[in-house]
N, C-alpha and C positions, 0 to 999 in steps of 0.2 A: 372367636373369642368373644364379640358383642355377644352372639347368642348366651354362651353361659355367665356372661354377666349381666344380662338383663334375667335371666332365669334365678338366679341368684338373688336379685332385688326381690322377686315376687316368692318366694318359698317362704320368705317372713324371716328366719333364723337357724342359723345353723351354725357349728364349728367347724373347724377345718381339723382334718385328720390328726394333725399335730396335739389338738387339744380334748380328741375323743376321747382319752384318757382321763381328762381333768372334770367331764361331766357323767357322773354316775344315769347309765341307763334305767328311766323308770320299770316300774314293772309292768310286767307284760298281760295285757286283758283283751277278750274281745268284745266284751260289754261290761256295763256297768250294774251291779244287782238294783232292783228297784227299793227304793225307800221311804217306807208308809208311815203316814202320821201315826203319834202313840194311839193308843184304844178309846181312849178320851175326846179324843179331838174330833170338831165338828166340821168337816171340812165343804167345800165347795169347790167345781172342779171347774179349771179355765182351762183352754188349749193355746199354745204360743201361736200367735197368726205367721203362714208362711213366709209371708212378706217381710220378717222383723230384720233387723241388719245389726251387721258389726263393722266396727273401724278398726283398721289396722295400722300401728306406725312402726316405723323403723328407722330412728336416726341412726346413721354409721357415719365413719369418719369423712366418706367423702359422697356418701349420698343421703338424701333423707328421704325414704320409700312409705308410699302411701298404696293402702288397696280397702277392699271391702268386701263381704259377703252378702248376699239379700234373700239367702232361702234358711228356714230354721222350721223347727218342730217342737213338739213337747207338751208337758202335762205338767200343771200345778195345783197342788192340793190344799186350798188356801181356809185355814180356821180364822173367820174373821173375829171372833171372839177371844181366839187367844195364836198370837200372830206366832209365837215361837214353835206352834207344832205344826206350819207349813213345811211341806216337802214336795218333792218333784224334781224334774230334770228339762232341762234347757238344749235343744240338740240345735246347731251349726251346721249348716249343708255346704261342704267344701268344694262341691263343683261348681259352687257358686261364686269362689274368688274370683275377683276381677280387679285388675290392676288401676291406678288412676295418677300414675306418676307421670307418665311420656306423655308431651303434650300429641304428640299424631297419635291418634285415635286406632290407628291400624296397627300401632306397635304395641297398645294396651292390649286389643281383642288378641294379636297375636302370642305374647308374653304371658296373657293369663292363662291361654290353653298349655304352654310350656309350664306355667305353675302348679297346672293340676297333673302334669305328668310328674313332676317332681314328690307331689304329695301323693301321686299313684291314684288319683281318683277320674283319670282322664277317659273319655270314651272310648282311645283306639285300647285300654288294657282290659285283658277279658276280666267277668263278674265277680270270678273269687280273690279278685285282687281287689279291684275297685269298691267293691259293696261294703267290704269289712270297713275300708277307710274312709268311707263317704262323711260320715258326721264326726264333729267335734262334742264333747256331749260333757255338759256338768250337772253332776246330780247331787240336788240338795240332803246333807245329811243332818244339818242343824241349824238353827239360827239365834244371832245373840245381839245384845245391843240394839232390841228393839225401842223406835221411841216412843211408841205405847201399845203394849200386846192389844187391846182391846179397842179394835177399829171402830167401832160405833161411837167411843168416847173422844175421838180425834175431831176438832173444829172443821166446819164446812168452809170449803174457799170458794172461788169462783173461777173455771178457766174457760173463756168462750160460755157457751152455754149448759156446760157440765157444771155440777155441784164435783167439788171434788177433795177427797182426804187423803193426806202425803203420810206414807212411812219408810222410813228408815231403819237400815238393820244390816249386820253382817252375816251372808249364808256362807256357812262354811258345808264342804264336800270335796268331791274327786271329779276330775278334770280328765278326760279321757281322748286323746288325740293319738292318730296313728298305730293303734293297738296297743297304746301305753299309758298310763294312768299315773296321776300326782295329786297331792291332798292341794286344795285350791280353797283360799278364802277370797269374796266376792262383798265387795262393799256396793248396798243397792238403794236405790230410791223408787218405792213403787207410787204411781199416782191412781188411786181409784176412783174410774170416774163412775158417776150417779145421773140418772135423770133429774130436771129443776124440781127441786123440791120434795125429793125422795125420803121415806122413813130410815131413821138411823141404821135400822138392821135389814134393810132392803140390801140384796145383793148387788154388786157392782157390775155395771153395764159393760165395762171393758176395765183393764188394767195395763198402764202403761208400766214398762221395767226399763231403768238405767242403771249402770254402774255410774259411781259417784266417782270413785276412781280408777282410772286402767290397770288391768292387772297385766302382770307379764308371765309370758310364755318363754322358755327356753328349748327350741324343738330339736336341740342335742339330746334333749332327755327322753322325746319320742322318735329316736332313731329317724329324722327326718333329713333327707341329705340330699345332694345332686344326684338325679338320676336322667336315665335317656329314656326314647320311645318305647324300650321294653322293659323298663323297671331296674335296669343295670345302674350300677353306680356309676356318674362319669368323675372320674378320678379327675379329668383336666382341669375341673370346675373349681376346685378346693382352694387352688393358688388367689382366688377372688374372695373367698368368705374370711371376715374380718376387717376387711377394709372397707369394701361397697356393699358389704351385707353383714349388718348387724346381728349379734349372734342372740340375743335376746327382742323379741316382738312385745309391744305393749298394746293391749286389747282394750275396746270398750265396745256395749252392750246396750243395743237400743230396740228392745222387743214390744210387741203389745199382745195384751191374752184375750180371749173371748171367754164368753161361758160354754163350758163344753156342753154337746149336745145331751 
């Protein structure tokens, strides 16, 4: 029983059997279509660094769960002269999901592996199962509410040795988890870093990207449910959901992007 309780805490969020009918399953998708900037955009490409991080919180009545991922990928096409033209996608590696809830490190290690089993990304599962489920993907379809569209007009501030310009915006897009996609808006802050004394139209040496407000994920929409080592539904765990397991996870992103080769 403890094993299923821990599994439930890790997997982030799901509704129990009796609530499945209350949450509409999101449309199925094996991937998200690429989103190209407008033809008039003058973009520079940045690659999201692999060690970018997400933080996950799940406050439930009996438990307050925390976890993180530290694997990422993706590419951004940024128009520095008109930031509303920016497009791209960010990918989170669900194979790196790691629990930080239990005081015993061994428990965190073992239960992190169980979580990957529930998400169908564990090493023991066949590639045809874990491969399509490995990445959680956010594809940018539009940018709204930009603090200043022309980045070159933003005043320089200092952060350590770097010159910095800060852009805030809302990224509107699609979010794919476990082969199901939903529409999602992210409130973002981008910290564009430059070498000291850089010219206004120079390209940033790197970009720090973070959510200014956590976004919610209801994993029932994505058909994420308790599963055993073979990917079959583990019905015995459902009675723990909704008490020790929150039905909604709040997720925060902390990415860094570097100029693409």
